[in-house]
GUBAMAR-412872 format. One record per atom (N, C-alpha, C): x, y, z. Coordinates in steps of 0.05 Angstrom, whole numbers, padded with zeros to 5 digits, always signed. Layout:
BEGIN
XYZ/...
END
This chain:
BEGIN
+01468-01908-00677/+01470-01878-00678/+01442-01868-00695/+01425-01856-00690/+01395-01845-00694/+01405-01822-00716/+01392-01814-00737/+01393-01789-00746/+01389-01771-00731/+01386-01738-00736/+01369-01727-00725/+01343-01725-00737/+01326-01720-00725/+01294-01719-00734/+01292-01705-00747/+01272-01699-00769/+01256-01670-00782/+01276-01667-00812/+01272-01638-00810/+01284-01638-00841/+01317-01653-00841/+01319-01645-00871/+01338-01659-00871/+01375-01646-00866/+01368-01617-00858/+01385-01603-00848/+01380-01598-00815/+01361-01612-00807/+01356-01598-00781/+01380-01609-00760/+01389-01591-00737/+01406-01598-00723/+01388-01598-00687/+01391-01617-00670/+01390-01602-00648/+01414-01613-00623/+01405-01583-00620/+01428-01561-00602/+01455-01559-00617/+01464-01537-00613/+01490-01531-00622/+01520-01534-00595/+01545-01529-00610/+01557-01523-00599/+01568-01500-00579/+01572-01501-00560/+01586-01481-00543/+01607-01465-00552/+01624-01484-00568/+01642-01458-00583/+01646-01436-00602/+01661-01418-00593/+01664-01388-00605/+01677-01393-00640/+01673-01386-00658/+01690-01383-00686/+01723-01373-00676/+01738-01383-00691/+01772-01382-00685/+01769-01347-00699/+01779-01339-00678/+01782-01314-00690/+01809-01312-00689/+01821-01294-00708/+01849-01283-00723/+01871-01278-00709/+01893-01299-00710/+01920-01308-00691/+01942-01314-00706/+01967-01301-00691/+01979-01294-00701/+01990-01324-00710/+02011-01337-00730/+02013-01370-00741/+02024-01385-00714/+02050-01364-00699/+02067-01374-00679/+02052-01376-00652/+02027-01367-00648/+02012-01367-00622/+02014-01397-00612/+02015-01404-00588/+02009-01424-00570/+01983-01432-00565/+01970-01456-00583/+01953-01472-00572/+01933-01458-00545/+01915-01457-00540/+01901-01458-00512/+01892-01478-00498/+01880-01499-00512/+01870-01520-00507/+01872-01550-00509/+01872-01567-00489/+01875-01590-00505/+01867-01614-00490/+01872-01639-00487/+01870-01651-00469/+01878-01654-00441/+01872-01672-00428/+01890-01678-00410/+01911-01703-00396/+01893-01721-00410/+01902-01750-00402/+01920-01759-00435/+01933-01770-00436/+01950-01774-00472/+01948-01804-00476/+01938-01807-00497/+01950-01838-00502/+01983-01845-00512/+01993-01863-00498/+02014-01868-00507/+02017-01874-00536/+02038-01865-00547/+02043-01862-00574/+02045-01900-00579/+02045-01907-00602/+02058-01936-00608/+02072-01934-00616/+02082-01966-00612/+02118-01965-00617/+02129-01970-00646/+02145-01942-00646/+02157-01945-00666/+02179-01924-00653/+02200-01916-00688/+02219-01906-00675/+02217-01873-00669/+02237-01862-00645/+02223-01835-00644/+02241-01812-00654/+02261-01834-00672/+02279-01819-00691/+02267-01799-00714/+02238-01817-00728/+02225-01804-00751/+02221-01777-00745/+02219-01757-00761/+02216-01730-00767/+02182-01746-00764/+02167-01750-00780/+02135-01748-00756/+02136-01762-00720/+02156-01784-00717/+02145-01785-00694/+02160-01764-00678/+02183-01752-00685/+02179-01724-00668/+02161-01710-00670/+02150-01702-00691/+02143-01675-00693/+02100-01693-00671/+02100-01709-00675/+02074-01719-00658/+02072-01723-00633/+02103-01733-00622/+02115-01727-00602/+02114-01696-00587/+02122-01677-00604/+02122-01649-00594/+02096-01635-00596/+02068-01644-00610/+02042-01637-00610/+02029-01653-00584/+02039-01675-00575/+02025-01684-00553/+02042-01675-00530/+02059-01672-00528/+02071-01653-00497/+02060-01618-00501/+02051-01609-00527/+02043-01593-00526/+02012-01581-00517/+01994-01606-00523/+01971-01615-00524/+01972-01617-00496/+01993-01633-00480/+01996-01642-00444/+01986-01605-00419/+02002-01597-00437/+02007-01573-00420/+01994-01552-00422/+01967-01564-00444/+01947-01535-00447/+01926-01554-00430/+01920-01579-00415/+01905-01575-00400/+01885-01586-00412/+01875-01596-00429/+01839-01596-00431/+01829-01632-00433/+01812-01637-00428/+01805-01668-00416/+01807-01684-00448/+01793-01696-00450/+01775-01714-00475/+01754-01707-00474/+01747-01714-00496/+01717-01703-00514/+01706-01729-00506/+01676-01716-00511/+01657-01741-00510/+01657-01757-00529/+01657-01785-00515/+01663-01809-00542/+01635-01817-00549/+01631-01819-00582/+01595-01829-00592/+01590-01861-00568/+01570-01865-00570/+01560-01888-00552/+01570-01917-00581/+01552-01904-00609/+01568-01918-00624/+01580-01910-00647/+01588-01920-00665/+01614-01923-00684/+01594-01894-00700/+01607-01862-00701/+01603-01853-00723/+01609-01852-00748/+01603-01857-00770/+01613-01860-00804/+01595-01838-00810/+01617-01817-00822/+01613-01790-00831/+01625-01791-00856/+01612-01782-00882/+01613-01784-00906/+01633-01751-00915/+01648-01746-00911/+01661-01722-00931/+01660-01716-00952/+01644-01694-00970/+01635-01696-00997/+01618-01668-01006/+01638-01656-01035/+01626-01643-01047/+01631-01647-01071/+01619-01646-01099/+01628-01658-01116/+01646-01627-01128/+01644-01604-01112/+01665-01590-01125/+01698-01593-01110/+01712-01588-01136/+01741-01599-01122/+01759-01572-01107/+01772-01582-01096/+01789-01549-01080/+01768-01536-01062/+01754-01554-01042/+01750-01546-01027/+01758-01552-00997/+01765-01565-00995/+01777-01574-00967/+01769-01601-00962/+01764-01618-00976/+01748-01637-00975/+01779-01661-00945/+01796-01664-00966/+01816-01685-00955/+01828-01665-00933/+01834-01641-00935/+01841-01627-00916/+01817-01638-00889/+01800-01629-00894/+01776-01629-00861/+01780-01661-00858/+01782-01679-00879/+01778-01703-00871/+01801-01716-00850/+01838-01718-00859/+01846-01711-00843/+01852-01702-00813/+01850-01671-00818/+01854-01653-00804/+01831-01668-00774/+01803-01671-00773/+01778-01673-00756/+01793-01698-00746/+01803-01714-00770/+01816-01750-00760/+01832-01736-00730/+01854-01724-00744/+01878-01718-00721/+01863-01711-00698/+01852-01697-00702/+01837-01672-00675/+01822-01696-00661/+01804-01708-00673/+01790-01729-00655/+01804-01748-00649/+01838-01771-00653/+01851-01780-00641/+01865-01764-00627/+01875-01745-00617/+01884-01732-00605/+01875-01731-00578/+01847-01726-00581/+01827-01726-00555/+01820-01747-00540/+01830-01767-00553/+01824-01800-00543/+01808-01818-00561/+01796-01809-00584/+01776-01822-00595/+01791-01834-00615/+01783-01858-00616/+01792-01880-00648/+01782-01879-00662/+01795-01869-00693/+01788-01860-00722/+01800-01870-00733/+01773-01885-00761/+01791-01891-00781/+01790-01874-00807/+01803-01870-00813/+01799-01851-00852/+01803-01869-00859/+01783-01869-00886/+01779-01889-00909/+01780-01866-00932/+01808-01871-00946/+01813-01855-00972/+01799-01865-00999/+01774-01849-01006/+01763-01862-01032/+01781-01839-01058/+01789-01823-01049/+01790-01807-01073/+01816-01825-01084/+01823-01826-01112/+01853-01836-01129/+01867-01826-01120/+01867-01802-01118/+01896-01785-01120/+01910-01797-01082/+01891-01805-01070/+01912-01814-01048/+01921-01800-01029/+01907-01769-01030/+01929-01749-01020/+01914-01759-00986/+01892-01765-00978/+01885-01770-00947/+01914-01782-00932/+01914-01801-00959/+01935-01828-00946/+01967-01810-00941/+01970-01801-00960/+01996-01786-00959/+01998-01758-00939/+01977-01745-00939/+01977-01737-00905/+01975-01744-00882/+01964-01780-00881/+01965-01792-00849/+01990-01814-00855/+02015-01805-00875/+02050-01810-00879/+02037-01851-00884/+02016-01849-00891/+02010-01878-00906/+02014-01891-00934/+02044-01904-00932/+02050-01915-00957/+02016-01925-00975/+02017-01914-01007/+01993-01916-01023/+01997-01927-01052/+02030-01934-01047/+02043-01948-01085/+02027-01968-01088/+02030-01980-01118/+02018-01992-01132/+02007-02022-01114/+02029-02024-01104/+02030-02051-01091/+02012-02056-01066/+02003-02030-01053/+01994-02036-01026/+01964-02049-01034/+01955-02074-01014/+01927-02064-01009/+01903-02044-01005/+01894-02036-01019/+01882-02004-01014/+01841-02024-01019/+01838-01993-01023/+01806-01984-01021/+01797-02000-01045/+01814-01997-01070/+01805-02020-01094/+01800-02051-01096/+01820-02055-01082/+01812-02092-01074/+01790-02089-01057/+01786-02078-01040/+01759-02081-01027/+01735-02077-01040/+01745-02056-01052/+01715-02049-01077/+01703-02068-01097/+01730-02075-01116/+01725-02090-01133/+01734-02122-01128/+01753-02128-01120/+01759-02152-01112/+01745-02162-01079/+01735-02157-01072/+01725-02167-01047/+01746-02169-01031/+01768-02155-01027/+01787-02166-01007/+01777-02155-00973/+01780-02174-00959/+01772-02167-00931/+01770-02136-00923/+01748-02122-00908/+01775-02089-00897/+01795-02095-00884/+01792-02107-00863/+01807-02107-00844/+01841-02116-00858/+01839-02127-00887/+01869-02131-00895/+01879-02103-00907/+01866-02086-00912/+01877-02056-00917/+01883-02036-00895/+01862-02035-00873/+01878-02018-00847/+01904-02015-00847/+01911-02002-00838/+01942-02002-00829/+01936-01963-00809/+01952-01969-00791/+01962-01954-00774/+01978-01933-00781/+01962-01903-00772/+01986-01880-00795/+02013-01878-00771/+02018-01875-00770/+02046-01863-00762/+02049-01838-00743/+02028-01819-00755/+02019-01794-00751/+02022-01798-00717/+01994-01808-00708/+01990-01808-00679/+01975-01834-00677/+01982-01851-00649/+01958-01862-00635/+01924-01859-00647/+01924-01887-00642/+01885-01878-00645/+01877-01881-00675/+01910-01867-00694/+01894-01858-00718/+01896-01881-00743/+01880-01886-00759/+01880-01912-00766/+01874-01901-00806/+01883-01913-00829/+01875-01906-00864/+01870-01932-00873/+01854-01930-00884/+01837-01955-00919/+01857-01937-00938/+01882-01945-00947/+01889-01924-00963/+01878-01929-00992/+01881-01907-01010/+01871-01900-01041/+01895-01910-01051/+01897-01925-01076/+01924-01921-01093/+01908-01919-01128/+01923-01910-01140/+01917-01902-01164/+01899-01923-01183/+01894-01936-01173/+01876-01967-01186/+01845-01966-01184/+01850-01939-01163/+01816-01931-01156/+01803-01921-01179/+01824-01896-01207/+01815-01889-01215/+01796-01902-01247/+01811-01927-01253/+01798-01945-01253/+01771-01953-01254/+01767-01951-01213/+01740-01961-01203/+01716-01953-01212/+01716-01934-01227/+01687-01922-01235/+01677-01936-01253/+01690-01941-01274/+01681-01959-01289/+01687-01985-01290/+01703-02002-01273/+01697-02031-01263/+01672-02034-01245/+01670-02020-01230/+01644-02021-01215/+01617-02019-01229/+01614-02012-01247/+01589-02007-01272/+01579-02043-01273/+01599-02051-01273/+01580-02086-01275/+01584-02111-01250/+01593-02092-01223/+01583-02104-01210/+01557-02107-01197/+01557-02134-01182/+01532-02138-01171/+01532-02116-01150/+01501-02098-01147/+01500-02076-01121/+01530-02055-01125/+01530-02047-01141/+01560-02020-01143/+01552-02004-01131/+01521-02002-01121/+01525-01971-01095/+01529-01976-01074/+01530-02008-01069/+01533-02007-01041/+01556-02032-01030/+01577-02030-01045/+01598-02053-01039/+01619-02042-01010/+01617-02006-01008/+01626-01995-00989/+01616-02003-00967/+01586-02006-00963/+01569-02008-00942/+01581-02047-00926/+01575-02054-00956/+01568-02089-00942/+01595-02087-00936/+01627-02080-00941/+01647-02085-00937/+01653-02071-00899/+01639-02056-00894/+01651-02042-00876/+01628-02060-00853/+01596-02064-00869/+01581-02079-00843/+01594-02111-00831/+01622-02119-00851/+01626-02144-00856/+01651-02141-00829/+01657-02112-00825/+01680-02109-00814/+01675-02102-00781/+01702-02108-00770/+01688-02107-00741/+01694-02062-00731/+01683-02055-00745/+01689-02018-00744/+01679-02007-00725/+01673-02029-00701/+01657-02023-00675/+01681-02015-00650/+01704-02017-00664/+01724-02022-00655/+01740-01979-00647/+01719-01971-00684/+01727-01941-00688/+01704-01925-00667/+01712-01898-00653/+01691-01876-00646/+01675-01866-00677/+01702-01866-00695/+01700-01852-00715/+01703-01864-00745/+01689-01860-00760/+01702-01870-00786/+01699-01846-00810/+01717-01837-00824/+01712-01814-00837/+01727-01816-00865/+01698-01813-00882/+01700-01824-00914/+01715-01806-00930/+01734-01804-00933/+01735-01771-00953/+01732-01787-00992/+01716-01769-01008/+01705-01772-01033/+01723-01765-01045/+01721-01762-01074/+01737-01753-01092/+01717-01727-01104/+01734-01713-01125/+01706-01682-01119/+01691-01693-01142/+01677-01713-01145/+01653-01724-01158/+01631-01734-01160/+01617-01745-01178/+01588-01750-01160/+01582-01779-01177/+01609-01792-01179/+01607-01821-01195/+01601-01837-01174/+01601-01869-01183/+01600-01887-01161/+01617-01897-01136/+01643-01871-01135/+01663-01880-01114/+01645-01864-01092/+01637-01833-01099/+01622-01817-01081/+01598-01824-01074/+01581-01846-01097/+01559-01852-01090/+01562-01874-01064/+01581-01895-01070/+01587-01916-01052/+01594-01900-01025/+01608-01880-01026/+01604-01871-00995/+01583-01862-00991/+01567-01845-00995/+01537-01836-00995/+01520-01864-00975/+01528-01882-00991/+01502-01910-00985/+01520-01915-00959/+01547-01912-00967/+01562-01928-00932/+01566-01906-00912/+01563-01885-00910/+01559-01861-00885/+01527-01860-00878/+01527-01847-00848/+01502-01850-00835/+01505-01816-00839/+01530-01801-00835/+01526-01777-00833/+01541-01761-00855/+01529-01736-00863/+01550-01723-00889/+01558-01700-00874/+01578-01699-00878/+01593-01674-00874/+01603-01651-00902/+01590-01632-00909/+01593-01618-00930/+01614-01600-00928/+01643-01599-00938/+01657-01573-00934/+01648-01551-00957/+01651-01530-00947/+01644-01509-00970/+01661-01479-00971/+01674-01476-00990/+01692-01454-00982/+01677-01438-00991/+01692-01408-00972/+01678-01380-00971/+01692-01358-00992/+01683-01374-01019/+01692-01361-01042/+01659-01350-01056/+01666-01345-01079/+01652-01331-01098/+01624-01364-01112/+01640-01378-01117/+01619-01404-01121/+01616-01416-01104/+01611-01416-01088/+01605-01433-01053/+01593-01450-01058/+01570-01440-01075/+01544-01457-01070/+01531-01472-01100/+01562-01467-01125/+01550-01479-01142/+01556-01512-01142/+01532-01522-01159/+01534-01554-01158/+01527-01562-01135/+01522-01545-01091/+01511-01559-01082/+01480-01569-01087/+01467-01554-01101/+01437-01563-01105/+01429-01589-01119/+01456-01600-01138/+01464-01625-01149/+01470-01648-01123/+01493-01636-01109/+01495-01663-01095/+01473-01664-01064/+01450-01646-01061/+01437-01647-01044/+01417-01666-01057/+01411-01661-01090/+01387-01676-01101/+01397-01709-01094/+01431-01716-01100/+01438-01741-01099/+01430-01749-01075/+01426-01731-01058/+01431-01735-01021/+01400-01746-01024/+01383-01738-01027/+01352-01747-01029/+01352-01769-01035/+01358-01775-01059/+01357-01802-01082/+01369-01828-01069/+01388-01810-01046/+01401-01841-01032/+01388-01851-01009/+01384-01827-00996/+01356-01829-00971/+01333-01844-00978/+01324-01837-01009/+01299-01849-01020/+01301-01880-01027/+01313-01881-01034/+01318-01914-01050/+01346-01935-01041/+01363-01922-01018/+01384-01938-01014/+01402-01930-00993/+01403-01916-00975/+01411-01906-00948/+01401-01896-00934/+01370-01893-00919/+01355-01877-00911/+01365-01868-00881/+01388-01878-00872/+01400-01874-00845/+01418-01849-00858/+01425-01843-00878/+01442-01815-00892/+01431-01787-00880/+01443-01774-00860/+01434-01750-00852/+01452-01726-00863/+01446-01709-00871/+01474-01685-00872/+01471-01669-00844/+01479-01669-00836/+01494-01670-00803/+01504-01646-00796/+01531-01642-00818/+01548-01618-00810/+01549-01603-00846/+01563-01574-00842/+01579-01565-00849/+01596-01552-00849/+01614-01541-00857/+01646-01529-00849/+01652-01507-00865/+01653-01489-00857/+01656-01468-00877/+01686-01463-00873/+01702-01459-00892/+01733-01470-00904/+01738-01445-00917/+01768-01440-00917/+01778-01422-00933/+01776-01389-00936/+01763-01391-00906/+01758-01359-00893/+01778-01340-00891/+01773-01322-00916/+01790-01297-00898/+01774-01273-00894/+01786-01270-00875/+01783-01247-00858/+01779-01218-00865/+01798-01218-00885/+01809-01195-00897/+01795-01172-00924/+01768-01201-00930/+01755-01193-00951/+01722-01184-00940/+01705-01182-00955/+01674-01182-00953/+01662-01196-00953/+01672-01207-00977/+01667-01228-00992/+01666-01252-00966/+01677-01259-00958/+01687-01292-00940/+01662-01283-00924/+01655-01255-00911/+01631-01264-00891/+01604-01260-00902/+01599-01249-00930/+01575-01251-00935/+01581-01282-00938/+01594-01294-00960/+01586-01320-00965/+01571-01343-00939/+01598-01330-00915/+01591-01343-00887/+01559-01340-00880/+01546-01309-00887/+01526-01308-00878/+01515-01320-00891/+01510-01325-00911/+01487-01334-00943/+01482-01369-00932/+01506-01375-00924/+01501-01409-00923/+01496-01410-00898/+01496-01385-00872/+01487-01393-00849/+01453-01388-00856/+01442-01373-00871/+01415-01374-00875/+01408-01383-00891/+01415-01400-00903/+01402-01427-00928/+01402-01455-00897/+01418-01451-00884/+01435-01479-00875/+01421-01479-00847/+01421-01462-00829/+01425-01464-00806/+01428-01468-00782/+01441-01484-00769/+01437-01493-00742/+01461-01518-00764/+01458-01529-00781/+01473-01555-00784/+01498-01533-00789/+01507-01515-00793/+01532-01494-00802/+01549-01499-00775/+01580-01508-00769/+01589-01509-00753/+01588-01468-00746/+01604-01465-00714/+01605-01436-00723/+01627-01432-00732/+01650-01448-00716/+01680-01444-00720/+01683-01440-00762/+01700-01429-00763/+01705-01432-00790/+01731-01426-00794/+01740-01446-00823/+01773-01455-00818/+01785-01428-00841/+01804-01420-00827/+01817-01390-00845/+01841-01401-00861/+01843-01389-00882/+01876-01394-00897/+01887-01398-00892/+01912-01418-00892/+01934-01424-00871/+01955-01437-00891/+01974-01422-00893/+02007-01425-00903/+02000-01447-00887/+02000-01457-00865/+02016-01485-00853/+02000-01510-00858/+01964-01506-00862/+01953-01525-00870/+01964-01543-00898/+01970-01518-00921/+01979-01529-00944/+02005-01538-00951/+02014-01530-00922/+02050-01550-00922/+02046-01575-00918/+02033-01578-00892/+02032-01599-00869/+02038-01632-00892/+02011-01638-00917/+02018-01655-00930/+02042-01663-00937/+02057-01641-00951/+02079-01652-00964/+02104-01660-00938/+02100-01658-00920/+02116-01672-00904/+02102-01697-00896/+02078-01709-00906/+02069-01727-00902/+02049-01728-00856/+02037-01697-00859/+02028-01690-00827/+02012-01680-00830/+01978-01686-00819/+01962-01663-00819/+01968-01638-00801/+01960-01617-00808/+01968-01593-00797/+01975-01599-00760/+01953-01615-00746/+01955-01618-00715/+01979-01630-00713/+02007-01635-00728/+02027-01647-00707/+02044-01629-00723/+02046-01620-00751/+02061-01609-00771/+02066-01582-00750/+02047-01560-00739/+02041-01546-00731/+02018-01536-00713/+02026-01553-00685/+01994-01550-00676/+01985-01519-00659/+01996-01503-00668/+01996-01482-00659/+01988-01461-00673/+01980-01471-00693/+01972-01441-00710/+01954-01446-00717/+01936-01432-00738/+01915-01424-00737/+01901-01443-00746/+01909-01457-00766/+01898-01470-00783/+01886-01501-00764/+01906-01502-00738/+01912-01527-00720/+01891-01516-00703/+01887-01499-00698/+01869-01495-00670/+01834-01481-00689/+01839-01479-00711/+01811-01474-00723/+01800-01509-00726/+01816-01524-00747/+01810-01557-00743/+01803-01570-00712/+01824-01556-00694/+01816-01572-00664/+01791-01565-00657/+01783-01540-00656/+01752-01529-00652/+01733-01539-00664/+01727-01544-00694/+01712-01555-00708/+01707-01580-00698/+01743-01606-00694/+01726-01623-00684/+01713-01634-00660/+01722-01602-00634/+01704-01602-00617/+01676-01592-00621/+01674-01585-00628/+01645-01575-00637/+01628-01613-00652/+01647-01620-00668/+01625-01644-00684/+01623-01659-00655/+01646-01672-00642/+01645-01685-00620/+01623-01678-00598/+01620-01657-00593/+01605-01641-00567/+01579-01643-00584/+01570-01633-00595/+01553-01625-00615/+01536-01661-00615/+01546-01674-00629/+01528-01699-00620/+01521-01716-00598/+01549-01697-00574/+01534-01717-00553/+01513-01703-00532/+01507-01680-00544/+01486-01659-00532/+01453-01676-00544/+01458-01688-00572/+01431-01690-00589/+01435-01710-00575/+01452-01734-00573/+01438-01766-00561/+01432-01757-00540/+01444-01742-00523/+01430-01737-00491/+01401-01723-00483/
END
């Protein structure tokens, strides 16, 4: 995978998708893929299995085709040291949307809270092999990757509370900044089209490992007053990483989240972000949505919890931009 040429924030080509317009929560989605991958063998009586089947049925009726798949595995780090901007929500729902459209997707949960693991319906209690064991105990990456019961094609490398102490334990490790990169390089990640790395809300060693381990950086920014607070620090860290540890890292995508169309502030913040970062910012914005907030409590992404909601439609369009935008650059 080749990073975009030129400035760190340049992108060649933009998606043809328009921003999501406000819709009723119950409105049915209008597009999805034509051919659906059959779900993995599992009980069809579980709530997650029933929800996934219903979501796939809705998609089949809408008649959308599969999105283009990358020629090489895209390893995308989702980071912003500011908390509450939608990192985990973005990681999980983009992953689910891509999986729904035929891609093989792995979510690497590097947040000690394990919220991405929860949203994907994956066990992450203390006894589960997790990213802690990969980073600290050199466990093979393949030993922690498990299939998500939420959707076919969707997998997760879970996080447990053990990761909370990993920041300290990593200090004494050899090549402490690149342990995730080494683990991914020794793993056959070519079986996946996308690897999405969900980061904690900090710029510690876990996030640094994610930046060194990724080829692309996706930054969620909420449409609120303090949207750009601390962003310069993140960009500064990215510059250091590209200079000394990972020259492949490219800030490829910025996604505006928590957009409230009722307020003038949201529009002003969106305009300011676009003026600063240009075409790197996706056209699609993610609106505030009750369904998006509810979904993780049911061990699901919003894509299967309520596929017709505004939140699901927005993340589907954002994922489409991510998939098609890189295809345009590659061509």
